[in-house]
N, C-alpha and C positions, 0 to 999 in steps of 0.2 A: 488463953481464954477459949479458943475454939474447942480444945479438948474437954474443958470443963462443961461447955454447953452440950457437947456430944454425949458425955457421960450422963448428964442430967436428963437429956432427951431419951436416952436408952432406958434409964431407970423409970422415968415417967411413963414411957410407952409400955414397958413390961409390967410394972406394978399396977398402975391405974387402968391398964388395958383389961385386966381381969374384971374389974368393976363395970367397965363399959360393956364388955361382952355379956356378963351376967344380967345387966340391965336390959340389954336388947333381947336376950333370950327370955327374960321375964315378960316383956311386952308381947313377944311372939311365942307364947307357951302352947304346948300341945295338950289339948284336953279332949275327952270324948264329947261327941255332939250333945248328948243328953245333959251334960253339966255345963254347957256353954252359958256364960253370963252376957247380958246385953252390954255392948260397948267395948268388949274385949276383942282383940285381934286373935283369931283362932286358926290354927293350922290343923286340919283334921286329917289324920292318916287314913288311908283306905281300909286298913285292918286295925283292930285294937292293938295299941302299942304297949309293949311291956317295958318296964324301966330298964334301960340299958345305958351304961356309962362306958365311954371309950377310954380305955386305959391310957395313962400317960398324957391325957389331954391338957392338964394344967401346965406341965413342963413343956410340952410341944408348943402351947400357946405363948408362953414367955419367950421361947427361942424364936418363934416365927415373928413375933412383934419386934424383938431386938434386931433380927436380921432385916426386916422390912424397914424399920426406922434407920438403921445403919446404912442400908443401900440407898435410901432417899438422900441422906445427908452427904454421902460420898458421890452423889450424882449418877448412880447406876440403878435407877428405878426399874429399868428393863429386866434386871436380874431377879426381880420379885417373882417373875414367872417361874423361875427355877424353884423358889421356896414353895410356891403354890403347887407345882407339879410334884415335888418330893412329898409334901404333906398329903396330897390327894392319892398318890400311888401307894403310900404307906397305909392308908386307911381303906383302900379299895375293897378288900374282902369283907371288912366289917360293915361297910356302908351298903352293900348289896342286899343284906338280909332284912333290914328294917327301914321302911320309908320314913318313919318319924325320926329315927336317928340320923338319917341322911339329911333331912330338912334342918334339923338342929345343927348338924355339922356345917352345912352351907351358911346358915344364918350367923352362927358364931364365928366362922372363918371370915366372912365378909365384914362383920363388925370389927373384928380384930385387925384385919388389913387396913380398913378405913381409919381406925384410930391410930395405928402405927404410922400410916402414911401422913396423916395430919400432923402428928407430933414431929415426924421427920421434916416435913415441909416447913413448919414453924421454926424448928431449930436451924434449918438451912437458911431461912430468911434472916434470922438473927446473926448467923455467922457471916453471911455475905453482906 
């Protein structure tokens, strides 16, 4: 039964995590100041931001959520720091060029880690 709960948690974390991250990014969207709507949370970059997509982001996101959820379930939450470090170092060069991309990366990563940690914690409570 523990294996089934773990597999379900990993699937929920990775599949539904995408929707959670996209939802959070939609709330904290980057828009130019002149198009700001009242009531929206706006993160304004210091320079006009061009549309830039980090390659491999979806695959990396799935893997990071699976790793984070798995580490929480096996009681090794401290190793999540290794996942964060690997992801951050791998993106370092791309993140230095564009502040808007950096903010999007940070917001998306934190939402992803929080979701994966929550799913892992719930699964751990069910298992124990």
